[in-house]
N, C-alpha and C positions, 0 to 999 in steps of 0.2 A: 504494500500500500504506500502511496505517496500523496503529499499535498492535502492530507486530511486535517481540517482545522482542529487544533487542540482546545478543548473546552477551557473557559476562563477558570483559573484555579480558585477564584473567589466564589464561584457558583457551585452548588452541590451537584455532583454527577449522579443523576437519578437512574436507579435500576429497578426493574420489576420482574416478577415471576409469573409465568402463565402455567397453570397446573399446580394444584396444591396437594398432590398425592405424596407418597413416601419420599420421592426424590425432590419434588418441589418444596416440601417442608424444610429439607436440609439446605436447599438453595437460599430460602428465606432466612434461615438461622445464620448462615455464614454472611450473607449480604448485610444482615442486621448488625454484624460486628465489624465490618470493614471500615477503616478510618477514611478511605478516599472515595467512598460511595455512600449514597443514601437510598435505602430501600423505600421506594415511594408507592408501589402499587402491587396488588395481588389480584389475579383473575382466575376464577374457577367456576365451573358450572354449578357447583354447590355453594351457594351464597353464604351459608352459615359457616362452612369450613374456611372460606376465604376471609370472612370477618374475624374468626378466631385467630388465624395466623397473622393477619394484618394488625390486630390489636396487640398481639404478643410482641411484635417487632416494630411498633410505632409507624406502620404504613397505612395505606388506604385500600380497602376492598372496592374494586370497581365493577361496574355492571356489564360491560361489553368491551370488545377489542378496540373500538374507536376511542373510548374513554381511556383505556389502558395506554394506547399509543400516545395520546396527548400528555400522559403523566410521566413518561420515561424517556431517557436518552439511550438506554440499552436494556436488553431483556434476555432472560433465559426461558426456553420452552421445554417443559417437562410434562407433556401430555401424551396420549397414545400416538403411536407412530403415524397412523392414518391422518392425523390432524396437523402434523408438523409442517408439511409443505404450504398449506394455505395460510397458516399463522405466520410462518417465517416470511413468506412472500409479502404479506400485508405490511409487516414491520419493516422489512428492507425497502419496500417501495416508499415508505415514509421516512427513510433516512436514519433508521435506528440500527444500532449494533446488536447482533443477535448471536446467542449461543443456543444451539439445538442439542438436546440430549440424544444419545444414540438409542436405536438406530436412526441415522440422519433423516432419511425419508424413505418412501416405498420403492422408488425406481431411480436408476442412474440418470434418466432424463430429467426428473424433477431435481435431482442433486445438481446437475450441470446448469439448469436454469437458475437456481438460487445462487450458484457460484458467479455466474455472469451478472446477475442482478446486483450482488454485493460489490462486484468490481465496478460496475457502472455507477453505483451510488457512492462508491469510495467509502464503504463502511466495513467493519469487521464482521466476518461470518466464521464462527468457531463451532466445533462439534464436540460433544462431551465424551471424548475418549479419555476417561479419568486416569487410567494407568500410565499415560504419558507424563503425568504429574506425580507419580509415585517416586519418592526419592531413590528407590531401588533401581529404577531405570537410569537415572543419572549416574549411579555408580557403575552400572553395566556399560553405558556408553563411554565412560572414561577409560574402560579397559578393553573395549572392543577393537579388534583389528580386522580379521578376515573370517567371519563366521562360516563354517562349513556344514554344520548340523545344528539345528535348534529343536528343542523339545519343550513344549508348553502344555501345562495341565491346569485346568480350571474346573473345580468341583464345588457344588453347593447344594444345600437341601432345596426341596421344591419351594419356589418363591411365593406363589399365590398372586403374582403380578407379572406384567409384561407377557401375558399368555397369548397376546395377539400375534406373537412371532415365536419361532422355535429357538432352541438353545444356540444355534449358530448366530442369528441376528441379535439375540439377547445377551449372550455371554462370550461366545468364541470370538466375536468381532473385535473385542479388545485385543486379543492376541494376534489376530490377523493384521490389524493396523500397526501394532508394534513391530511385528516381523517384517512387514513391508518397509517400515522405516529403518530397521536395522540392516536388512539385506541390500536394499537399494538396487534391485535388479528385477526385471519383469518375471512374473511367474509363467511357466510354460506347460506345467502339467498339474492336474488336480485329481486326486483319487479319494473320494469321500464316502462315508457310510454313516447312517444315523437311524435311530429307532424312536418312535413315539411310545411312551410308556403310560404317562398319566394325562397327557393332553393330546390334541389332534395333530400337533406338530412334533418334530423330533425333540426329545428330551435329553438324549445323549448322542454325541457325534464324535467322529474321529476323521481327520483329513491328513493326507500326506501331500505336501507341496514340493515341487521341484522348480528351481529358479534358473534363469538363463546362465547365470554365472557358476552354476554347479551346486550351489547350496541347497540343502534339503531340510524341510521342517516337518515335524510331526506334532499335531495339535489335537488334544482331547478336551472336550467340554461336556459337563454333565450338570443338570439341575435337579437330579434325583438322588444325590449322594447323601449319606448320613453325616458326612464330614465336610468341612470347608477346606479347600486347598487351592492356592494360586501360586504356581511356581514356573520358572523358566530356567532352562539349562542351555548353555551355549558352548559348543565345541569349536575351537579354532586351532590352527597348527601349533601354537605355542602354549595353549592354556585351555582349561575347562572352567566355566563359571556356573555356579548354581545359586540362584537367587529366589527369595521368598517374598512375594509382594505383600502377603498378609502380615507377616511378622516383621517386614522391612529389615531383612537380614540376608546374609549370604556368605559364600566363601569361594576362593579361587584356588585351583590346583595348577601348578606350573612346574617346569623343570628348574631345578636349583642352579644357582650360579656356582662358580668354582669355590667361592669363599663361604658357601653355605653348607655346613657339615651336618651329618645326620644327628637328630636330637637323641638324647638318652631316653631310656625307657621311662624314667620318671618325668622327663621333659615332655614326652609324648602324652603321658597320662594327664599331667597338669595342663598341657596345652589344649587338649581336647576339652577338658573340664572348663577352662577359662576362655575358650574360643580364641586362643592365641596362635601365633605362627608356629608350625612344627615342620620338621624335615624328616622324611621317611625314605628308606631304601626300598625300591620296588623294581623288579625285573632288570636289575643292574643299573638303574637310574635313581638319582636322588630327586624326590618329588616334594615340593613345598606346598603345604596347605596353609593358606593365610586368610583371615577374616576380611570381608569387604566392609569398609567403613561406610555407613549410611547415615546421612543427616535426616533423621526421622521427622515426619510431619504429616498432617492430614491432607491426602491428595486432593480432595474436593475443595478445600480451602485454598490450596495452591492454584488449582485450576480456575476458580472464580476470581481470585485476586489477579491472576494473569490476564483473564478476560477483561477485567476492568482496566488494567494497566494498558493493554493493547488498544482498547477502545479509546481511552483518553489520549494516547500518544499517536494513534493511527498506525500501529505496528502490526506485523504479521503474526498471528497466533501459532502455537506449536502444531495444533491440528486444525487447519483451516478446512474450507469446504472441499478443496481438491484432494487433500489427503484422505478425508472421510469418504469421498466418492470412490477412490481406489479401493478402500477397504470394503465398501458396500458392494461394488461390482464383484469382488472375489467372494464375499459371503453369499451373494445371490447365485453365483455359479456352483458353490458348494451345496446350497439348498436345492438347486435344480437337480444336481446329481443324486442327492438323497431321495428326492421325490420320484425321480425316474427309477431308481433302484427299488423303491417300495412298490411302484406300479408293476414292475416286472417280477416281483418276488412271488414264488409259488404260494397258493392259498391253502 
């Protein structure tokens, strides 16, 4: 983005939230605590819910989208996916900065139209791929060289929300966007499988991706697990990284330098217990296991603070419309394969 007028620092930067469900409530909570933004409006079909949240965070519940538009400089959209396009288009047409929760929209055509509109209006269009703001990812990027194999696993219990889409568009899309960002090469092959268990759409899915540069990624997502798990493992020629999004922790395995000698047995025991660096002899090589330092923080707060900062400065967000469109196109190809496989499965 260029030549976007920076708001007068003496004027409050007004933000609002469309949709007061579980995600929208968290948006309101965080906006209500940001120093460089003023939560000004809440819009939801349920007037009583909007009133409750607005009162809690000293904002105003509004009756319709036109009233909402007049009350904000920027907005987040946390409504069902089928409504994203129309709401975002209206706000962008009126020169408002917009963050749309994922899934971005229903089709790549809608996504590209919104991208073009945001560019024409010279406003920020961001999409809520929250894991890009997880401090674990910053730690990974700092150590990333040439990833050759990536394994991502994302498991959670049945959510009772976002059931208008399957697990690929609801959950896996986080990892798809991240992997596209890390690999930075076009995907050339997709092999996907998924199964509906408790809903009409796939509740568990696995996909193997092959990229033009030779990197391979294996991704598993489930929303019917008894446990919560969000991990990514990256293998590259000189190292192996294992990172935990949920606990915001991780470790690195690499070949030892000449001056790094094998740890004593006691050192190994103490090192594992304290999550400190240890050196182990393995297959004739010295391997260093060292913790990855992570500057912990709430990803959603970082995401929304970054959205406000980008909107105020006219800067490009980490996950703009074009990045989200690429992830959406890949997710839709995966769901297409899954649906095709289900259609051809023996009854």
